[in-house]
VEXDREN-2710 file (C-alpha; in Angstrom, 1 decimal):
% VEXDREN-2710
k/r/px/py/pz
1/MET/5.6/5.7/-8.7
2/LEU/7.4/8.8/-10.1
3/VAL/8.1/12.1/-8.3
4/LEU/9.4/14.6/-10.7
5/ALA/11.8/17.2/-9.2
6/ALA/14.5/17.8/-11.8
7/GLY/12.7/21.0/-13.0
8/GLY/15.3/24.6/-12.6
9/SER/12.7/26.6/-11.0
10/ARG/13.3/29.4/-13.2
11/ARG/10.2/31.2/-12.7
12/LEU/10.4/30.6/-8.6
13/GLY/14.1/32.0/-8.9
14/ARG/15.1/29.1/-6.2
15/PRO/14.9/25.9/-6.3
16/LYS/11.1/24.6/-5.5
17/GLN/12.1/21.2/-4.6
18/LEU/13.8/22.9/-1.5
19/VAL/11.1/25.0/-0.5
20/ARG/10.3/23.7/2.6
21/ILE/6.3/24.1/4.3
22/GLY/6.1/22.9/8.0
23/GLY/9.9/21.6/8.1
24/SER/9.8/19.5/5.3
25/SER/11.1/20.3/1.5
26/LEU/8.8/19.9/-1.1
27/VAL/10.6/16.9/-2.3
28/ALA/10.3/15.5/1.3
29/ARG/6.6/15.3/1.1
30/ALA/6.6/14.4/-2.0
31/ALA/8.3/11.6/-2.2
32/THR/6.5/11.0/1.8
33/ARG/3.2/11.4/0.4
34/ALA/4.2/8.7/-2.8
35/LEU/5.5/6.0/0.0
36/GLY/2.5/6.0/2.4
37/LEU/1.1/4.2/-0.9
38/ALA/2.9/1.1/-0.1
39/PRO/4.3/1.1/-3.8
40/ALA/7.0/-1.6/-5.0
41/TRP/9.0/1.2/-6.1
42/VAL/9.3/5.3/-5.7
43/GLY/12.2/6.7/-8.2
44/VAL/12.7/10.8/-7.8
45/VAL/13.8/12.6/-10.9
46/LEU/16.7/15.0/-10.5
47/GLY/18.2/17.3/-12.5
48/ALA/18.9/20.9/-11.9
49/HIS/20.6/21.4/-8.5
50/ALA/20.4/16.7/-8.3
51/SER/23.3/17.0/-5.0
52/ARG/21.1/19.8/-3.2
53/ILE/17.9/17.7/-3.8
54/ALA/19.3/14.2/-3.0
55/VAL/20.3/15.2/0.3
56/GLU/16.5/15.5/1.4
57/LEU/15.9/12.0/0.1
58/ARG/18.9/10.4/1.7
59/ALA/17.0/9.1/4.8
60/LEU/13.7/7.6/2.7
61/PRO/13.6/4.4/0.9
62/VAL/13.2/5.8/-3.0
63/HIS/15.5/5.7/-6.2
64/PRO/17.2/8.8/-7.6
65/ILE/17.1/8.4/-11.2
66/GLY/19.2/11.8/-12.9
67/ALA/17.6/13.6/-15.7
68/ARG/21.3/14.4/-17.6
69/ARG/18.8/16.6/-19.8
70/TRP/16.6/18.0/-17.9
71/ARG/17.4/21.4/-19.0
72/GLN/15.3/19.8/-22.5
73/GLY/12.1/20.5/-19.9
74/LEU/9.3/18.0/-18.6
75/SER/9.8/15.5/-21.4
76/ALA/13.6/15.1/-20.7
77/SER/12.5/14.4/-17.0
78/LEU/9.6/11.4/-17.9
79/ARG/11.6/10.0/-20.2
80/ALA/14.7/9.1/-18.3
81/GLY/11.8/7.9/-15.1
82/LEU/10.2/5.9/-17.6
83/ARG/13.8/4.0/-18.6
84/ALA/14.2/3.5/-15.0
85/ALA/10.5/2.0/-14.0
86/PRO/10.3/-1.7/-13.0
87/ALA/10.6/-3.6/-15.7
88/GLY/7.6/-5.4/-14.2
89/ALA/5.8/-2.6/-13.3
90/THR/2.3/-2.6/-15.3
91/HIS/1.5/1.0/-14.8
92/VAL/2.9/4.2/-13.2
93/LEU/1.8/7.0/-10.9
94/VAL/3.2/10.4/-12.0
95/MET/3.4/13.7/-9.8
96/THR/5.3/16.6/-9.2
97/VAL/6.7/18.2/-6.0
98/ASP/5.3/21.6/-6.7
99/GLN/1.5/20.7/-5.6
100/TRP/2.4/20.6/-2.6
101/ARG/-1.3/20.2/-1.2
102/VAL/-1.9/16.9/-3.3
103/SER/-3.0/14.1/-0.2
104/THR/-2.3/10.8/-0.5
105/ALA/-5.8/9.9/0.1
106/GLU/-6.4/11.8/-3.4
107/LEU/-3.0/9.8/-4.6
108/ARG/-5.0/6.4/-3.7
109/ARG/-8.2/7.9/-5.6
110/LEU/-6.5/7.9/-8.6
111/LEU/-4.9/4.4/-8.1
112/ALA/-8.0/3.0/-7.5
113/HIS/-9.0/3.4/-10.8
114/ALA/-5.9/2.7/-12.7
115/GLY/-6.9/-0.2/-15.7
116/ARG/-5.9/0.4/-19.6
117/VAL/-6.6/3.8/-19.9
118/PRO/-5.4/6.7/-18.0
119/VAL/-6.3/7.8/-15.0
120/ALA/-5.9/11.6/-14.2
121/ALA/-6.6/15.0/-11.9
122/ARG/-9.2/16.8/-13.3
123/TYR/-8.8/20.7/-12.3
124/GLY/-8.7/23.9/-13.7
125/GLY/-11.3/22.3/-16.5
126/SER/-8.3/20.0/-17.8
127/LEU/-6.7/16.7/-17.0
128/GLY/-3.3/17.6/-15.6
129/ILE/-0.9/15.3/-13.6
130/PRO/-0.7/13.9/-10.5
131/ALA/-2.0/10.9/-13.3
132/VAL/-2.2/6.5/-13.6
133/PHE/-0.3/5.7/-17.1
134/PRO/-0.7/1.7/-18.4
135/ARG/2.2/0.4/-19.6
136/HIS/1.4/0.5/-22.9
137/TRP/0.5/4.2/-22.9
138/TRP/4.8/4.7/-21.9
139/SER/5.6/4.4/-26.0
140/ARG/3.5/7.9/-26.2
141/LEU/4.9/9.3/-23.3
142/ALA/8.7/9.1/-24.5
143/ARG/7.7/10.7/-27.6
144/LEU/6.9/13.4/-26.0
145/GLN/9.3/16.8/-26.7
146/GLY/10.4/19.9/-24.9
147/ASP/8.7/21.6/-21.6
148/ARG/5.2/20.0/-21.9
149/GLY/3.8/17.9/-19.9
150/ALA/1.0/14.8/-21.3
151/ARG/-1.6/17.4/-20.6
152/ALA/-2.4/17.4/-24.3
153/LEU/-2.2/13.7/-24.3
154/LEU/-4.4/13.0/-22.1
155/GLU/-7.2/15.4/-23.3
156/ARG/-7.5/13.5/-26.5
157/SER/-7.7/9.9/-25.1
158/ASP/-10.2/8.0/-23.2
159/ALA/-8.6/8.9/-20.5
160/ILE/-11.0/8.7/-17.1
161/GLY/-10.7/12.5/-15.1
162/ILE/-10.4/12.6/-10.7
163/PRO/-11.9/15.9/-9.9
164/LEU/-9.0/16.8/-7.9
165/GLU/-8.7/20.3/-7.1
166/SER/-5.8/20.6/-5.0
167/ALA/-3.3/20.0/-7.9
168/ALA/-4.4/23.2/-9.6
169/GLU/-2.4/25.3/-6.9
170/ASP/1.2/24.5/-7.4
171/LEU/4.1/26.6/-6.3
172/ASP/5.8/28.1/-9.9
173/THR/6.3/32.2/-9.1
174/PRO/7.5/33.9/-6.2
175/GLN/4.0/35.4/-5.9
176/ALA/2.4/31.9/-5.7
177/LEU/5.4/30.9/-2.9
178/SER/4.2/34.8/-1.5
179/ARG/0.3/32.9/-1.2
180/LEU/1.2/30.0/0.4
181/ARG/3.2/32.1/2.8
182/ARG/0.0/34.8/3.4
183/GLN/-3.0/32.1/3.4
184/HIS/-1.0/29.3/5.9
185/ARG/1.2/31.3/8.3
186/ALA/-0.5/29.3/11.2
187/LYS/-0.9/26.3/9.9
188/PHE/2.9/26.0/8.5
189/ASN/6.4/27.7/8.5
190/VAL/7.3/28.2/5.2
191/LEU/10.7/29.1/4.0
END
């Protein structure tokens, strides 16, 4: 499993990985959801604010992965994570920290369909992450450039789409953070 947490959070204006919901940072929440699947390995890709974010992961049995070229965008984080994945891995589930509503049960639904083709969340009319990629797809992912993920590749493939509307709600802007605070004030303490 790969948790992508290397971005600079330019649009949010602060490290989104460190935003706290219900007492836990987004990066710790994502890593905990990944660990809830009992995978053989969980890698967390770090870049911007790496030392501060790594502190949030100290107590968790995850493998921090440095993405030295994180400024090149999502594709650089993905390449760093894939290089660090265990040699015997047959699939990798890729998720981000800012899709805070995605649950372990939903990730399990994606993994249940893992096979020869990618399995991706379907939301907002298209396919995206979280997604499970078979190993023979990793070379395609490694060729991605810039701040673009695998969405275009998924859309042009025979990927299996699993409806997952919770993945549509991410935390990228101050407006999204304000909305999160307003909508979930009673349920979560959002800092």
